[in-house]
N, C-alpha and C positions, 0 to 999 in steps of 0.2 A: 918390601913396600909396605908391609904393616907394621914394619918397626922403625920407619922413617916417619910414616901418618904419627904415630904416637912419642915418638921425640916432637915432631912439629906442636901437637897438641900440647905438650907439656911446657913446650917454650911460648906455646901464647899465652897459656894457663900460668905460668909460674915469673913471664918476663913481664911481656906486652901488659895483660889486666892488670898485674901489681902496680906496672909502672902509672898506669891511667888513674887508678884508685888513689896511688900519690898525688897525682897530679892533680886529680880531679878535691882532692881534700885540700892542697894549697889556693888552688886558683880562686877560689871565693876571698879569701884571705887577700890577693893581690898580689901575690907573694912572687909570682913567675915575672908578670910585664906591666908597666905602671902604665901605659898610654892605652886606654881605653877601645881605639880603633884595633888596636895591634893585637890586643887582648881578644877582642872579637872576634875578627880573626882565624887567631891563633884555637881558641874555643873549638868554634865550628870546623876546624881542619881535625882537630883529634877527636871529636865527637863523630865526625863521618866517614874516618878511619875506623874509631872503635866500632859504630855500626855495619862498616865492609868487614871487618876483622871478625864480630860476630856471627855475618853469614856465611867466610869460609872457613868457621870452627863452627858450625852444622852440618856441611858439605862435607869438613871431615871426617868428624864422627859419624855419620851415615856410613861413609867410606868404608871408617874402621868394623862398625859391627855387620856390615854385608861383608866385608871379604875375613874377617874371621870366622861368619859363620858357614863360609862356601870353603874354605882352604880344612877346619877343624873338622877332624876326624867323627865316629860315631858319637864318642862319651863326651867327646868333649865341645860337642856342637851341643848336648843335650845340658852340661851345665853351664854353658853362655847362654843359652834359652831362658834358664833358671833363673840365671842372675841377673834377666833383662825381663821376666815375664813372671817371675813368682812371686813368691810370698814375700818379698823383701824387695818389689820391683821397686817400691818410691827411693830407696838408698843410692841405687844405680842410677836413676832420672834426675834428681834433686839438683844436684850440683850442677849438672847440664843444662836443664832448663830452666835454673837460675843465673847463669851467667848468659846464654843466649837472649833470655828474655830483658836483661840487664843491659845490653846491648843494645836490642831495639828500643828498647824505649828512649832510647836517647835520640828517637827520630821525632817525637813528639817535643815542640818548644818550652811545653810545662816541665818534663824533664831536665832537659836543657839549659834551660837559666839559672832554675828556683835553687837557690842552694843547700836548701833542706834535701830536698826529691836528688839533687847531683849529689848529696854527702850518701843517702843509703846507696846508691846506686855505686858507688865506691866502696861502700864498705861490702857489701852484695862479691865485686869485683876482687877485692883485694883480702879478703877473710876466705880460707875455703871453707867449705861445711863441716868436710871430716874434720878438722881443727876443732870448729865449735860441737860439734857432737863429745868429743874425745874428750875436750874440756869440760862437756858437761859431764860425763858419763864419771872421769876423773873427779871432778869436783866432790860428787856424792858421796867418794869414801872419805872424805877428810877437805881439806887446804888445800890449796895447789902451792906448791913448793916452785917455785920460777928463777932458774939458776943462767947467767949469760954464758954459753959456757966462748962465745964468742968475744973478742973484743969488740968498742962501738967503731972505732976505724973500719974494720972488717967488713960488718954491717952496713956501716956509711958506705962504703966502697962498692958494696955489691947494688945498694940502692942506686948510688951515682951512675953505676954500670947496665943500669933497668931503664933508666931515665933517660940517658946517650942513647941506648940503643933503640928506645920508643922512639927518640927526637929524631934519632937516621929515617927510621920505616915510616915516620909520618912526613917526614919530608918525600922521601922516594915517592909515597902517594901522591904527595900534594906537584909532586913536580909531573911523574906522567900523568894527574889529571889535567893541568895547565896547559900540557904537549897535545894531548888530543882534544881538549877545544880549542886552542889556536890552530891544530887541523882539521876539525870540525869549519872554524870560520871563512879558513883560507878556502876549503872546497865550496861552499856557499856562493863565495867568492867568484870563484872560478865558473862554477857552474850558470852563473848569469848570464 
């Protein structure tokens, strides 16, 4: 069960948060949709989905940590506790707090609609903290030599796949809430 939760967290991090980061970078440019009303509706749905996804991410992290502590043996649980609350506790919690905080900041209209703040949130969701720390430490030794081991078509295909998965999950989220809203209206009319 913990492996399934860990894989789900990895999917949310690597695919859905990344896709929303890309959408948030492109969205202020007006690249996705030309009509203003549709753009606002899609933006509200995307932000609402990411806020919901942030809460799911938080719940899954809590379940994973509690499950790991309950199922591990004595030396392993001491190692886990040391990693969570030990000397370098901030390295464990930093990325989790950043992702959950960034997703929940989208509840506020200021962060949802201002392009610069939205760009900052997208960068937090798009770039993992481990990569930033690695590049910072690696660059202290000298210049970073970056080489593309994958070709551009493969990278583009992966990004399109992530965007397609994100749009699919967002559409399912929207349809389910529209269905629940219609059911509520129907129940209110029947109760009268």
